[in-house]
N, C-alpha and C positions, 0 to 999 in steps of 0.2 A: 447312749447310742444317739448320734446326731439325727436330726429330723430330715428325712429325705423328701418331704412334701412341702418344704419351705425353700424359696428361691430368693436371690437378691442380685441386683445390678447396681454397682457403685461407679458412677461416672463423675470424675473430677478434673478440672482444668486449671492449671497454674499459668500456662504460657499462652499469652494473647499477643501475637506480633502486631496486630492492628489496633489494639487498645492499650492496656497496661498489664504487666504481669502481676500475679498474685503469689502469695507464699503459703497460705493456709489450707486451701481446698484439698490438696492431696494428703496432707497430714490428717485432716478431718476424715477423709475417706478411709484412710488406713485405720484410724481409731474406731470408726464405725464398723469396719470389717472385723476388727478384733472383738467387738461386742457381739457381732453376728456369730462368730466362731465359738465364743465362750459357752461352755456347757451350762453355766448358771443362768445365761440370758437367752441369746438367740439360738444357740445350739444347732447351727446349720452345718451341713456337710460342705467341706471346702469345694467339692465339685459342683455345688449348687450356687456358687458365688462367681459372678463375672465382674472383673475390675477393669475399668477403662480409664486410663490416666494420660495426661499430656506428656509426662516424662517418659512414657514407653514409646514415644515417637521421636524421630530426629528433630533437631532444631530447624525450623522452617526459615528459608531465606526470605519469603514473602508471606503475607497473611493468607493468600490463596492456597498455599501449600501446607498450612498448619492442620494439625489433627489433635484431638478427635472432633468429628463433626456429627451431624444427625445420622449420617450413614452408619457410624459405628454402633449407635444405639439400636438402629433397625436390625443390624446383623445379630446383636446380642439377643434381641427379642425373638427374631426368626429362628435362632438356633434351638430354642425350646418350644416355640409355639407353632412353627410351620412343619408340615409334612411334605414329602416330595410332590404330592398332588393337591395340597390344600392346607387345612389348618387342623390342629388338635382341638379336642373339646375341652374338658377340664384337665388342668395340668397338676394342680396341687392346692393345698390349703391357703398358702400365703405367699405374696410377693413383696419384697422390700425394694423400693426405688430410692436411691440416694444420689442427689446431684449437688455439686458445689462449684462455684466459679462466678464470673460476672453475669448479670442478668437484668431484666427489665419486666415491665408489665404493660398491658394495654389499658386505656382509660375507660373501657366499657364495662368492667366488672370489678367487684371488690377484690377477688383473687383470680388472676389468670396469669401466673408467673411463667416466665420463659428464661431458659439458660442460654446465654450467648455461646455458640460453638466457637471453636478456636479460630475459625476464619473470619469472625466478625471484625468489622472496621468501620470507620466513618464512611457512610454511604452504602454499607452492606450489613444489615442487621440479621445475619444468619443466626438461627436460634433453634432450640429444642423446646417445644411447647409442653412442658413437663406434665401439667395437670391434664391437658388434652390427651396425652399418651395414656396416662393412668385411667382416664375416662373411657378411652377406646378399649383398653384391656378389661375394664370392669364390664363394659357393655357386651363384650364377647364371652364373658364368664369363664376365662381361663383359670381364675383363682377365686376362692371364697373371700379372701381378705387382701387388701392392698395397703401398705404403709408407705406413704410418699413423704420424703424428707427433702427439702430444697433449701440450701443455704446460699442465697445470692441476693443481690439488691433487687428491688422491684421498681426502679426508675433510674436509668443510667443515661441513655442516649436521646436523640431527638425523637420526634413523633414516629411511631411505628406500630403496626398491628401485630398481635400474636396470631399466627396463621395455623389453620387446621393442618395436622400432619398428612402427608401423602401416603403414609403407611395405613393400609386398609384391612384390618382383620374383619371377620364376619360380624354382621350386625345381628346379634342374637337377643338384644334388648333384655339383658340380665342385670342391668345396673342396680335395680331395686333389691336384688338378692346378694349383692356384693358389699361388704363393709369396707369403707375407705376412710383412712385416717390421714389427715393432711397437716404438715408442719412446715412452716415457711420462716426463713431467716429474718424477714423484715416485713412490716405491713406494706400495703400498697403505697407507693410513692416515697418510700424510705430506703435508706441504704443499710446493708449489713456490714459488719466490721470484723476485722481480724487483728490479732495482737499476739505478742510473744508471751503466751501464758501456758505453754506446754511444760511438762515436768522438767525438761532440759532446756527450756527457753525457746522451744519451737513455736513457730507462728501457728495459731489456731483461730478458728472462727468462734466468736463469742457465743453465737447461737448454738452451734453444734456441741461445744463444750458443756453448756448448760443442759442441753437436751439429753446428752449421754449420762450426765449426773442424775437427771430425772428418771431416765430409763433404768438406771441401776438402783435407785433409792426410793422410788415412789412406793407408798404404802400398799400392801396387798389387800384384797377384799376378804370376807369371812372365810372363803375357801382357799385363801393363799394365792390368788391370781392377781398379778399386776395388770391392770387394764389400761386401755388408751385414755379413758377419762381420768384415771388417777395420774397418769403421766402428764396430761395437759394441765391439770390443777396443780400438780407438784412443780411443774416447770414455771408456772406463773409466780409461785412463791419464791423460787430460787432466783428467777430473773429480777423480781422486785428488789431482792436483797443485794444483788450484784450490779446490775447494769441498767435498770430502768431509769434512774435519775440521770445517768450519763447519756444514754441514747435518746431519752424522751419518748420511748415507746415500749410496748410488750409485743414480741413477735406472735403472730397468729397461729394457734394450734386448734384444729377442728376435729374432734373425735367423731367416730362413725355414729350413725343413728342408733345402732345396736352395738353394744360393747364388743371390743376386740380383746380377748384374753391373750396378752402378749407372751407372758411366761408365768410359771408357777414356782413359788418358793416352797420347798419341802419343809415339813415341820421341824426338821433338824438342819436347817440351812446353815452353811458355814458362815463365819463372821463376815467374810467379804461380801456375802449376798445380803446381809442385813443392813438396815439404815445406819449410816455412819454416826458414831457417837462423837461428841465434841467436849473437850475439857472446858469447864465453866467455873469461874470464880464466884462463889456465892457469899463472899464476905459482906457485901452490901445487904444481901437478903438476911444474913444472920444478924448483922448489926441492927437491922430494922426490928429485930425481935428481942431487943434488950428487955422489954416488958415481960418476956417469958424466960428471963434468967439465962440468956445466952449471949456471950460476948465473944468476938473473934479473938483467938489467942495470938498476940503479936509475935510470939516466939516460934510459931509454927511456920516452917518453910512451905511455900506454895507448890514446891516441886518435890518429887514427881506427882503427877495427878493420881488420884485414887483409881483403882481398877474399875472397869465397867460394873455397874450394879443394876439390880432390878427394883430400885427404890422408887420408881416413878410409874407405877401402873396407872394407865389412863391419864398420864401427865400430871398426877397429883402427888405432892410431897406433904408430909406431916411435920409440923413444927418440932415434934419430939424427935424425928429423924435428924433434923438439923442440929439439935442439941447433942446428939450422939456422935456427930462427925468429929474426927480427930483434927482435920484441917478443912478449910473452906473450898478446896479444889475437888470437884467431882466430874465424872463423865456422864453426860446426859444425851439422850436422843434429841436431835433437832426437832423443834416444834414448840408448842405452848405448854407452859408448866404453871401450876398453881400451888402455892404454899398454904395449906389449910391450918388455920390457927384455932385454938380452943375458944369456946364461948362465942361471944358476939364481936370479938376483935376482928378488924378488917383482914381479909385474906390478901395475899400478895401474889400478883401474876407477873410472870416474866417470860421472855421468848428466847429460845436458843436458836439463832440463825445458822444456816449452813455456811461453812467457811467458803470464802471465795476460791481458795486453792488449798488442798490438803498439804500441809507442810509441818514436819516435825520441829519441835522446839519453839513454835510460835507462842507468844504470851496468851494464856487463856482469856477469852472475853469475859468482862465483868457483867453479871446479870443486872439489868436495870429494873428495879421493882416498881410496880404500879399497884396502888391500893384498889381493892375490889370489895364489893359487898360480901359478907360472910356466907360461905356455902355450907349448907347442912348436908353432910355426906350421907346421912341416913335417909335422905329424901330421894326417892327413885322415880317419882311420877314426873312425866314430861310436862313442860309448862308452855302456854301460848306466848309467842314472842313476835313483836312487831318492830321492825327496823325501818326507819324512814330518813329521807334527806330533804333539804330545802329545795333542791333542784329536781324537778320531776323527771329529768332525763339522765340522772346519774344512775349508773349500774351498780348494784349491791351484790357482792358475792360473799357468802358465809362459808367459812372453813372450820372444821373441828380442830382438836388439839394436835392431830397428826397431819394437818393440812389437807385433808380430804374434803371435797366440796359437798356441802349439805343443801345449799339452796342458792338460787340466783334470781334477781328480779330488777326491775327498773323503777326508780323513785321510791318504792316501798316494797318490803318483803314481809309476809305473814306466814308463820310456820310454827310447828311444835317441836321443842328441843328438850332433850334430857338435861338434867342439871350438869353443869360443867363449864369449862372455859372454851371460848370460841373467838374467832378472828373475823372481822368484817373488812372487806376491801371495797372502797368506793371509787369507781372509775368514771372519768369524763374525758373522752378522747384518749390522749396518750398520758394523761396525768392520773395519779391515784392517791388516796389517803387510806391509812390503816387504823383500825381501832380494835382493842381487845374488850370483851365483855363477858360477864358471868351470868349464867342462868342458875338461879337458886331455887327457892321454894315458893315463888310467887310469879305471876305473869310479868312480862317485861315489855315496856314500850319505850324505845330509845331512839333519839334523834342523833344521827351520825354526822360528824363533820365531813364535808366534801372537799375535794381538792380545788384550788384555783387553777384555771386553765387559760391558755393564751387564746386571743381572738384578734383578727384584723380589725374588727369593729371595736371602737373604744367603749364597749358596754360596761356599765358599772357592775363590778363583781368579778371581772376577769383579771388575770394576773398582769396583763399588759395595758391596763386602764391608766390613762393620764387624765386627770380631772380637767385640765385646760383644753386638751384635745377633745374630750367628750363634750364639754360645754360649747366649743366653737362648732363642732360637727353638728350638734343638735340645732344650733342657731342658724347655720348656713343652709341646712337642709330645708328650712322653712321659708327661704326667700321666695316671695310670691311671683307667679308668672304675671304677664301683662293682662289687665282686664279685657283688653280688646281681642284677645285670642279666643277662638272657639274651643273651650275646654272639653267639650263632649267628645272630640276626636283625637285628643292628644294625651300623652303621658309625660311624666317628668323623669329625668335622670339626674341623680346626684352622686358624684364620685368624690370620695375623701381618701387621699393617699397620705400616709404618714410613716414615720419611723418611730416605733414605740420605744426604742432604746437610744434615741437621739439626745445628745447633750452638746450644745455648741462649744467649740474650743477656740473660736477666733479665727479659724482657717477653713471657712466654708468652701465646699466644692462649688464651682460656678454652675454646675448642673446637678443639683442634689437629686438623689434617687426618687424622692417623692414628687418630683416634677417630670420624670422621664416616662410619660405616657401621653396618649391622646385618644380621643374618640372619633370614630368615622363610621361610614356606612359599611355594611358587609359587601363582599364581592357580589355584583349583580343587583344589589338592592338600591332602590331610590327612595330615600326617606328625607322628608323636610325636617331640618333641625334649626333650632334657634337658640343661640347662646343667651343665657340670662345673667349669669354672674360667675366670676372665677377669681381666685386669689391664692396667695401663698403667705406663709409665715415661717421663714427660715429659723427664727428664734425658737419657735415651738416645734419645728420639724413637720410641717404638713403643707399640702396644697389641696385645693378643692375646685370643683366645677359644678354648676347647676344649669341645666338646659331643658327646653321643652322639645318634643319630637312627636311626629305622627307615630301611631302604633306600628309595631314591627320589631326589628332587631337592629342593634348597633354592635360595633366591635370596639372593644377597648384593647389597644395595641401598645406593646412596649418593645423596645429594641435594646440589645446588649450595648453598653457604652463602648465596647471595644470591637463590636461586629454589628454594624448597622445594616448589613445585608440580610440578616434574619430577623424575624419578628415572632413574638409570642402574642397570642390573641385570646380574648375572653368574650364569650357571648353576653350581651347586655339586652335583656328583653325590655321592650317598651309597651306598656299596657294602658289602654284608655282609662283615665280617671285615677291612675295609681302612680306612685313615685317609686322608682327603682333606685335603691341606695346601694352603691358599691363601695366597700371599704377595703383598702389595701394596706398591708404593712410591709416592712422591708426584712430582708434576710441577708446573711453574709453571701458574698459573691462566690460561686463555685470555682473550682480550679479552671484555669484558662490556658490557652496555648502559650508556648514559650515566648519570652520577651514582653509579656504583659504582666505588670505588677498589680495584683489584686489584693494584696495583703490589707486586711481591714476594710476592704471596699464593701459597700452595701448596695442592694438592688431590690426593686419591687418584686414581690412574690405573688404571682397571680394564682398559684395553686392553693394558697391559704386564704383566698379572698372570702369576705363575708358579703352576702346579698340579703337585703331586707326589702320586702314589698309593703308599702304603707300607702293608705289612701291619701290622695292629694289634699293638702290642707291640714292633715293630722300630724301630730308631733312624732318625732322619731321614737324608736324603741330603746334608745341607748340608756335611758333611766327607768325603764319599765322592766319588771320581773319577766315579762313575756320575751323581752329582748334577750335576756340571759338564758332563758330556756331554749330559745331558738338557736342561739350559738352553741349550746350544749348538744342540741339535736344534730346540728351540722357536724360537730366533732364526733359524735357517736356513729353517724352514718359513714364518716370518713374511714373509721377503723372497722366497720362492719358490725356494729352492735345494734341491739334493739333500740328503737326510739319510741318514747311514750306518745300515745295518740292524744292530740289536743282536743279540748272541748270545742263545741261549735263557736262559742265566743272567742276562744283563743285562736282558732283557725281563721275566723273573720279578721282578727287583728293582725295575725301573722301567717299569711298563706304559705310562707316558706317552711314554717314548722310542719304544717300539714303535708307539704310535699316531701320533706325528709322522712316523715313517719310512713307515708305511703310507699316510698321507694324501699325503705328498710323492711317493711312488711312483704313487699314483692320479692325481695332478695331472699327472704326466709322460706319461700315456697308457696305453692298454690293454696295450701290450707289456710293461708292468711288473707284470702281474697276479700273476705268481709271487712277486714281492717282497711284494706286499700280503698274499697268502696266508701267506707265511712269518711275517710280523709278527703276523697274527691268530692263527695257530696257536701262537705262542710264549707268549702271555700266559695267565695262569691262567683256568680256566673261569668263575669268578665274575666276572671282569672282562669276559669276552666276553659274558656274559649280563646283567651289571648296568650296563654303560656303553653307552648308545645308539649312540655313535660306532662301537664294534666291531660292534654288532648290524647297523647299516646297511652296514658294510663286508662282513660275512658274507653279507648278502643280495646285494650286488653280485657277490660271488664265487660265488653260487649254493649256498652252504653251508646255508642255512636258508630256510624259508618262514614268514612271520608268520601265526600263527593268531589272535593278538589284537593290537589296536593297541598300539604302544609309547607309553606316556604319560609317559616321561621325555625331556626334550629333549636333543639332542646338546650336548656341551660346547664343540665347536669349530665355527666358522662353515662351514668347508669341508664338514663332514658334511651340512649342510643342502643344499649344492649337489649332493652325491652323492645324497641322498635324492630330489631333484627329478628325477634321471635314471632312477629306478627306478619300477616299476609300483606303483600305490597309494601313491606318495610315500614309499617305503621303509618302509611300515608305521607311520610316525609318525601319531599321532592328530591329527585335524583341528583340535582345539582348541589344539594346540601351535602351529600356524601362525597362528591367530587371536590367541593371547595373547602369543606370543613371536616366532614366525618372521617375521612381516611388520614387526615393530618393530626388527629387528636393526640395529645401528649399522654404518654403512659403515666399511670400513677396519680392522676388528678381526679378529684371529686367533680370538678367543673368541666364543661366543654371548653378545654383549652386546645389550641393548636400551635404548632411550630412549623414554620416553613420560610422559604426564601421570599423576601419582599417582592422580587420580580414575579414570582409565581402568582401573586395576587392579581397582577394586571394581566398576565397571560390567561388566567382562568376566566377573565371577563368574557372572553370569546369561547369559553368552554373547551379550549384546547383543540377540539376536533376540527373546527373550521380551518385553523392554521395547519395542522399536521396532515390532514388527509386531502384537503383541497377539493373534495368532491361533494361535500355536504353544502347545501344551500340554505340560506335564511338563518333564522335564530335557532340555535340548538335546543332551546327550551320548548320549541314548538314541534320538534321531530318526535315521531312515535318510536320510542326505543324498541318496542316489541316487534315492530314491523321492519326494522333495519336489518338487512342481510348481515349475518355474522361471519364475515370473511376477513382474514388477516392479510395485510399487504406489507411487506413481501410474504411469500408463502411460508407457512409454518412447517419447516423441515430442517433436518441437519444440514442439508446442502445449502440452505440459506445462511445458517449461522456459523458453519465451520470457517468460511473465509474471514469472518470478522471476530473470531474467538478472542484474539489478542486485544482488540478494542473493547470487547465485552468485559474483559477482566479488569478494566479500569473503573473502579467505583466512583459514583458521582453523588456527593452528599445532597444535591438538590433534587435527586430523583424522588418521585412520589413513593409512598410505601408500596403501592401496587407494582411500580416499576422495579423497586428493589427486590421484591419477592419474585417477580417474573425473571429478573436477571439471575438470581440465585438458582432457580429451578433449571434455567437453560444451562448454566455452568455445571450443575450436577449431572445433567444429561450428557453434556459434551465430555465430562470427565470419564464417564462410563465407557467411552470409546477406547480408553487407554488401559484396558484391564488385562491384556495378554502381555505380561512382562517378558516371557521367554522368547516368543517369536517376534515381538514388536509389532505384530499386526493389529489393526483396529478390529474390535468386536463390532458386529453389526447391531447397532442399537438405534431404534427409532424414537422420536419424541412422543410423549403422550398425545392423545387426540387433541385436535385444535380446540375442541369444546372445553378442555381443561383450562385454557386461558380465560374463557368467559366464566367458567365456574369459579376461578380464583377472583375475578372481578366481582362476581355475585357474592362471594364470601365477604368481601369488603364493602358490599352494597353499592357497587359502581355500575354504571350503565354499560351496555355493549358498545355504544358509541365511544365512550371514554376508553374502554379496553382496547378497541382498534386503534384509536389515536395514540394512546400511550405506547402500545406495541410498536407502531410505526416510528415513533420518536426514539424509542430505545434502539431500534435497528439503525436508524440514521446516525445516531451518536456513536454507536459501536463501529460503524463503517468509517466515520470520520477519524475516530481514534486509531483505527487500524491503519488508515492512510497516513496518519501523522507519525506512526511508529518509526519508520526509517529516518525521518527528519530528526526526531529526538535522539535516536541512536547515533547519527552523524555528529550532532552537537556534543553528545556525551564523549565520543572518541576524539574529535578534532577540536573541540572548544569553540567552534563557530559554525555558521550555516554554510552549506556548499553554494557557491555562486549566487549571492543574494539577488542578482538581477535576472536569474533564470526564471522561465515561466513556471517550472515545476515548484521551485521554492516559493514564489509568490502565491501559487495555488495552495500550497500547504499552509502558508501563513493565513491566507484568507479562510481556509477551512477551519483552522484552529480558532481564529477569532469568532467565526460563526458559531462554533460549538460552544463557546463560552456564553453566548447569548441565548442559546436554545434551551427549551424546557427539557 
């Protein structure tokens, strides 16, 4: 009998007229729907599943007409959750939410994914904030459990913020009582992938295909239940075997704090519900045991495989069983297996991986034997086990023979294990290393090999280290400042940009990527800078710069080689008495517009930058183990893992390690407040006072009150998220949010921004003086709270209906606030066209004017900025509407009407003016 208290919404988008079409999301959604309906797994009633797909709508002529949008999701939710007069209370036990398509994330949180709706295009980042919807549903307590699956990229377009949905269920504050399982197709800042891997060659998402295998095959607990924790652990193993090396990451799956029992396998479960068996060739294992009188028979055909057997209880084989085999091909359950030999002969371990794709007739994999200490099977007592790595920030995960997680820790794991075969996964960032080990009849203390991982800093021990680059970077970072300078009020900045994969081929680019950057002041900042030294070495592939500057913040800016109108920026803190070292590496250029050949092109990657803080006069950390640990800490924070807390000495030598550890602890919840306090207290006073990230953390801890606005932006994106949770925005000055905060790039660990180069200069006047013309003096001196919050022109449909056509023209240079405001206006205008039978407009009013200022507050923007940006949006929409007839004439007639007429000249002038306006 299907479960009538489980519900599901499956929303998938293949067609994106304004972006690029996909092929896998709707196939993935259908496969997930089949899993939901299967009595062995989801067991849902078909009436409890709503499917929303782009193929169910007509092909849109323009992006603005495409579907589905956020409105379709709201309709689906309201169908179940709303009553004619309000909202239901509890609806059922579980809600499944499945989303697939293009997507992105904001730069302020580890996971805040958003799915682009079908109308998204350049200049219009219309989206569905999937996690925020799930959080609102949890807060209202409609369901006891929510399983959120989102297969989309988490960094696609230019800077944009994930916005709070306007859908407003009741605030019942039941989140703590709702279990939420989250599964995302890619980590923050990475892309998800689709490929033709379906049974009949259909396009499928790599993530969803592996997740569904994990849902079907994860091991049950002692009561037969497959839990969300088991699925997450099982997924990690499957992904490591199939796609981790190719993609360079493991998608994040976050189980609920309390287990979700997804489905139960009955004691007499059908074969299709049991873990898949795999045909394995044990000939090498058998050959290994020539000493026990067993040789493979060369005359035995390896086909067909032997039928499934029960010869591997607890993953253990006996050598006597191997001797009894008629041929070396057997079917074994995927997992870890151990051949137990008699006496003190070494046992032999091997692993049976899950097949990438189930396909009949494939050659059985050959088991690769690994010698292990002899296991005394009569010994049942658990033994103390200590597993450690050389890197204190490496994460260690311990799995049993069936891939169930038994422990996890950072740097070192101490636990008690029953005798048997186990697997250890060591993760640093996106890289991992695997080891098998046996617990026998004695305590075990084992050092595990860790993975090499890449880093922009040429730190010794990373996979991208080049000895010559490391030596020169360490040497140039120590170039002294002039003795005549007052060193008590300045800091130093050292930038080292390189291409770790560079090898000269005799045809050097006249503008190599390691030179395509420059340092300058931030918008509105006045900092004294003094160049000390700079240089390049095209033969070794690097460029560097060393300068002294007054304490504050600088901006490191890069521009695309084929589009210099836009810039990427990185905050560079300058702290008295300290040297800020910025290390940059190159990456392959992303796809570009037509007519631009970027094959093999390289460009600097600010998102993977390394930042070290070192006392002036001290050697760099490139050859110091603390430097390697700092880079590992950065890599772990990037993917949302725990970071080891440095000792006081380590924090004094590398404040960035302490900062990473503090932010990682903050993101794990308020119960780790002591860890945050320990990290903040460990760094030198000048770091606590000079780096805004520590200043914001100190406010969260209640250690300080801000008497004056902080005018230096945080270096890490997570600090902006923290500031948004504090009163008065953590003390950060409002202009920081207008000039940097709202422009932050999605998916970055650092405070990166992307915007038009022209906007940088317009923002020097804080936009409002130009746009409104009524504000006097310096905008920074105006009391935002005392400013009347009145929009001009008036906030009404009567204002916007005449310029609706112009509003439909997206502008990629719009600020994220203007993009969001434009989309909300278009949605409201579209509701006027709801009566298809009569053709009459339905009377719909705009939300209250206060909603505009609430949207600005959500992005932490001032009312002054909101009024100015609103006025500019209207002015541009009006100009675009006036320009419409001219464009139509040119389209039909091929030229302009009467080029000397006053009307044509006026339209030309308006068009040129609109190109220059913000």
